[in-house]
N, C-alpha and C positions, 0 to 999 in steps of 0.2 A: 504494500500500500504506500503510495507516494502522495505527499501533501501538495496542494496547489497545482494540481494537474490541469492541463488544457489539451484540447484536441489539436493534433498536427497530422499532416499528410505524410504517409510513408510510401515510397516507391522502392520495391524490392525486385532486383534483376533475377532472372532465371538462373539456375545452376548449371546450365549446359546449353547445348545446341546440337546441330548436325550439319553435315555437308549434303547439299542437294545434288541432283543428277548432273548439274552444270559445274559442280565443284565449288560452289559458293557456300560460305558458312552462313547458316541461318540461326540467329539467336532464338531461344525459346520464349522470348517475351518478358514482360514485367507484370508485377502484381501491384496494384495501387489500393490502399485502404487508409482508414483513419485510426490512429492510435492515441492513447491518452498518456501524457508525459509531463514532467516538470522541466522547463527549459530555463537555463540561466547563462549569463556570460561566463566564459572561462576565466579563471584567475591566473596569476603569474606562475603558480606551481603547476597548473594544468598545461600551460604553454610549454614548460620545460619537457614535457613528455612527447612533444611533437618534434619531427626532424627540423634541422636548422632552417631550411628554406620555407617551412610552413609556419614559422613562428610569427610572421607578420600578417597572416591571413586571419580574417575575422573568424573566431572560434566560439562555439557554444558547448555547454555541458548539458547533457540530457539524462534525466533519471526516469527510468521506465520499468514496468513490470515484466517486460519481455526482452529477450536478447536482440540486439541490433547487429547486423552484419557489417564488418569493415572490409576494406579491400584486402584481398589475399592473393599473393602470387602463386603460380603453379609450381609445384615441386614434384619430386618422384612419388610422393605419398599423398598429395592433396591436389585438387583441381583449382584452377584460377576462379576467383569470384570477385564481382564488382561490389563495392560498398553500397549499403542502403542510402537512398536520398531522402532527406527530410525537408519538407516545405514548411518553413516557419515565417509567418507574416509575409508570405509571398516570395521569400528568398530561399533558394535551394542550398542545402548543406549536405555534404557527403560524410558519412560516418568513417572515422579513421581509427577509432579505438573503442572497445567495449569490454568492461570488466564486470564480473559478477560479484555482488556483495551479499553473502549468505549469512543470515543470523536468525535467531528465534524471534526477533522483534519485527524488523522490516527488511525482508530480503528484496533486493532490487538489482537492476543493472545500471551502471554509470558509464555513459558514452561521451566521447568527444567527437564533434563534427565541425568541419571547416567549410566555409562558404565556397560555393562552386563559382569560379570566375568565368568570364567570357573567353571564348577561344577563337 
């Protein structure tokens, strides 16, 4: 149970795809839904957890009852995965970190998300 929750949009990328008959890779789509979470600005200690190049990007801290997916590079043992996109006040943020906090009082997930810039 997280206090001061609000509704935010979550866009979750599919976990795979396939190659069609023409040899083109086809992503298996995205899922979009509303979740309830507490959103706060990231503090200086949170920013230290980010890579050097990402420390100047607008970052938020998100407390939720469910795990959010961060970017994951493919390795020998795991598949590549795109991070969840959160739409907060009309601004897209990509999840870069998610940690589970398990306790007997208030178990929750604490995530960091950085603003998605123009490309």
